[in-house]
KETOR-837260 format. One record per residue (C-alpha): residue in three letters; residue number from 1; x, y, z. Coordinates in steps of 0.25 Angstrom, whole numbers. Layout:
BEGIN
{ALA NUM {X Y Z}}
...
END
This chain:
BEGIN
{MET 1 {316 -729 1077}}
{PRO 2 {319 -724 1063}}
{ARG 3 {308 -718 1055}}
{ARG 4 {302 -727 1044}}
{PRO 5 {302 -721 1030}}
{ASN 6 {289 -716 1024}}
{ARG 7 {287 -727 1013}}
{PHE 8 {272 -721 1011}}
{GLY 9 {277 -708 1005}}
{GLY 10 {269 -695 1003}}
{GLY 11 {268 -691 1018}}
{ALA 12 {256 -686 1025}}
{GLN 13 {248 -682 1012}}
{THR 14 {250 -696 1006}}
{ASN 15 {245 -702 1019}}
{VAL 16 {232 -694 1018}}
{ASN 17 {230 -698 1004}}
{GLY 18 {234 -712 1003}}
{LEU 19 {242 -724 1006}}
{ARG 20 {256 -723 1000}}
{PHE 21 {262 -735 994}}
{GLU 22 {276 -738 991}}
{GLN 23 {281 -752 985}}
{ASN 24 {283 -758 999}}
{THR 25 {272 -751 1007}}
{LEU 26 {262 -760 1014}}
{LEU 27 {247 -755 1015}}
{ASP 28 {248 -757 1031}}
{GLU 29 {260 -748 1032}}
{ALA 30 {253 -737 1023}}
{LEU 31 {241 -738 1031}}
{GLN 32 {249 -737 1044}}
{GLU 33 {257 -725 1039}}
{ILE 34 {244 -717 1037}}
{GLY 35 {238 -721 1051}}
{PHE 36 {230 -734 1050}}
{GLU 37 {234 -745 1059}}
{VAL 38 {236 -759 1053}}
{ARG 39 {235 -771 1063}}
{GLU 40 {235 -785 1058}}
{TYR 41 {230 -781 1044}}
{HIS 42 {218 -773 1050}}
{VAL 43 {219 -758 1047}}
{TYR 44 {214 -748 1057}}
{ASN 45 {211 -733 1056}}
{GLY 46 {212 -730 1071}}
{ASP 47 {204 -740 1079}}
{LYS 48 {195 -743 1067}}
{LYS 49 {198 -756 1058}}
{ILE 50 {196 -752 1044}}
{GLY 51 {202 -763 1036}}
{MET 52 {213 -773 1033}}
{SER 53 {226 -773 1026}}
{VAL 54 {230 -786 1020}}
{PRO 55 {241 -788 1010}}
{LYS 56 {243 -800 1001}}
{HIS 57 {240 -814 1008}}
{LYS 58 {235 -807 1020}}
{LEU 59 {222 -803 1012}}
{TYR 60 {219 -818 1013}}
{THR 61 {225 -823 1026}}
{ILE 62 {220 -811 1034}}
{PHE 63 {208 -805 1028}}
{PHE 64 {201 -816 1020}}
{ARG 65 {204 -826 1030}}
{LYS 66 {198 -817 1041}}
{VAL 67 {185 -817 1033}}
{HIS 68 {185 -832 1029}}
{ILE 69 {187 -829 1014}}
{ASP 70 {195 -840 1006}}
{TYR 71 {201 -833 994}}
{LYS 72 {201 -847 986}}
{LYS 73 {186 -846 986}}
{TYR 74 {187 -833 978}}
{ASN 75 {200 -832 971}}
{SER 76 {210 -843 965}}
{LYS 77 {222 -837 972}}
{ARG 78 {226 -826 982}}
{TRP 79 {227 -813 976}}
{LEU 80 {237 -805 985}}
{PRO 81 {236 -790 986}}
{ASP 82 {248 -782 989}}
{GLU 83 {239 -775 1000}}
{CYS 84 {224 -776 1003}}
{PHE 85 {217 -766 1012}}
{ILE 86 {203 -770 1016}}
{ASN 87 {194 -759 1020}}
{GLU 88 {184 -765 1029}}
{GLU 89 {176 -753 1031}}
{GLN 90 {174 -752 1016}}
{LYS 91 {174 -767 1013}}
{THR 92 {185 -764 1002}}
{ALA 93 {197 -772 1000}}
{TYR 94 {209 -764 993}}
{ILE 95 {218 -773 985}}
{ILE 96 {231 -766 984}}
{GLU 97 {242 -770 974}}
{LYS 98 {255 -761 974}}
{LYS 99 {262 -761 961}}
{TYR 100 {276 -754 960}}
{GLN 101 {284 -754 947}}
{ASN 102 {297 -747 942}}
{ARG 103 {297 -754 929}}
{ALA 104 {288 -761 919}}
{GLY 105 {285 -775 924}}
{SER 106 {275 -786 926}}
{VAL 107 {266 -778 936}}
{ASP 108 {260 -771 923}}
{GLU 109 {253 -784 919}}
{LYS 110 {247 -786 933}}
{LEU 111 {240 -773 935}}
{PRO 112 {228 -776 927}}
{GLY 113 {226 -788 936}}
{CYS 114 {219 -779 946}}
{ASP 115 {205 -782 940}}
{PHE 116 {207 -797 942}}
{LYS 117 {213 -796 956}}
{LYS 118 {202 -786 961}}
{LYS 119 {192 -796 956}}
{GLU 120 {199 -807 964}}
{TYR 121 {199 -799 976}}
{GLU 122 {185 -796 975}}
{LYS 123 {181 -810 975}}
{LEU 124 {187 -811 989}}
{PHE 125 {182 -798 995}}
{HIS 126 {168 -800 989}}
{ALA 127 {167 -813 997}}
{LEU 128 {167 -805 1010}}
{ASP 129 {154 -801 1016}}
{PRO 130 {153 -790 1014}}
{GLN 131 {160 -789 1001}}
{TYR 132 {172 -781 1000}}
{LYS 133 {175 -772 988}}
{VAL 134 {189 -774 982}}
{GLU 135 {198 -762 977}}
{TYR 136 {211 -766 969}}
{LEU 137 {221 -756 968}}
{TYR 138 {236 -754 964}}
{VAL 139 {246 -745 971}}
{PHE 140 {256 -741 960}}
{ASN 141 {269 -734 960}}
{ASN 142 {271 -723 950}}
{TRP 143 {276 -732 940}}
{PHE 144 {262 -735 936}}
{THR 145 {259 -721 932}}
{LYS 146 {266 -723 919}}
{GLU 147 {257 -721 906}}
{SER 148 {260 -736 903}}
{TYR 149 {251 -740 915}}
{LYS 150 {239 -731 910}}
{ASP 151 {231 -742 904}}
{VAL 152 {233 -752 916}}
{LEU 153 {229 -741 926}}
{GLU 154 {216 -738 918}}
{TYR 155 {213 -753 918}}
{ILE 156 {215 -754 933}}
{THR 157 {205 -743 936}}
{SER 158 {196 -748 925}}
{VAL 159 {194 -762 932}}
{GLY 160 {191 -756 946}}
{CYS 161 {205 -756 952}}
{HIS 162 {214 -745 957}}
{TYR 163 {228 -740 957}}
{PHE 164 {235 -729 965}}
{PHE 165 {249 -724 964}}
{ASN 166 {258 -725 976}}
{GLU 167 {247 -724 986}}
{ILE 168 {232 -728 989}}
{PRO 169 {223 -717 993}}
{LEU 170 {217 -719 1007}}
{ALA 171 {203 -716 1002}}
{PHE 172 {204 -727 992}}
{LEU 173 {206 -738 1003}}
{GLY 174 {195 -731 1011}}
{LEU 175 {204 -727 1021}}
{GLN 176 {206 -714 1029}}
{SER 177 {217 -713 1040}}
{ASP 178 {214 -706 1053}}
{LYS 179 {227 -699 1049}}
{SER 180 {223 -694 1035}}
END
């Protein structure tokens, strides 16, 4: 069987420090690459279930349906995260949006919307008992390190959202792999 290329970058040191994301990386694949097991959207560290990984529509059809939450009672539309990691131990939902650019474009106008979207997700996750905290984060490629993004990056932080370049530190998601 041919060896799969390492799309997660960085080698062992990166895996210790964070989940490396590339444009087409899925959260499930990144988690599995560093030793977690993902079965039917549930994430395990060894035999211990620690959370769920539910992208886009699966947030609603898998997670919210399971807990009998009808999003229409809280939001006027379904907001679709690129990825969502729900840390069930910490009662925290991590809404992950991946943004990759190699030239100026419409994504610039969307970035400040993190505050609004975080509040929309909070309406849903606060309906749970117990309530879940919501962390909204971007994973950017190096395009966004340009000086022209300084103001928007400051804004993202000022409204309680987060951003990372090319990876998400495991500690931020409340994760520690048995392999790390």
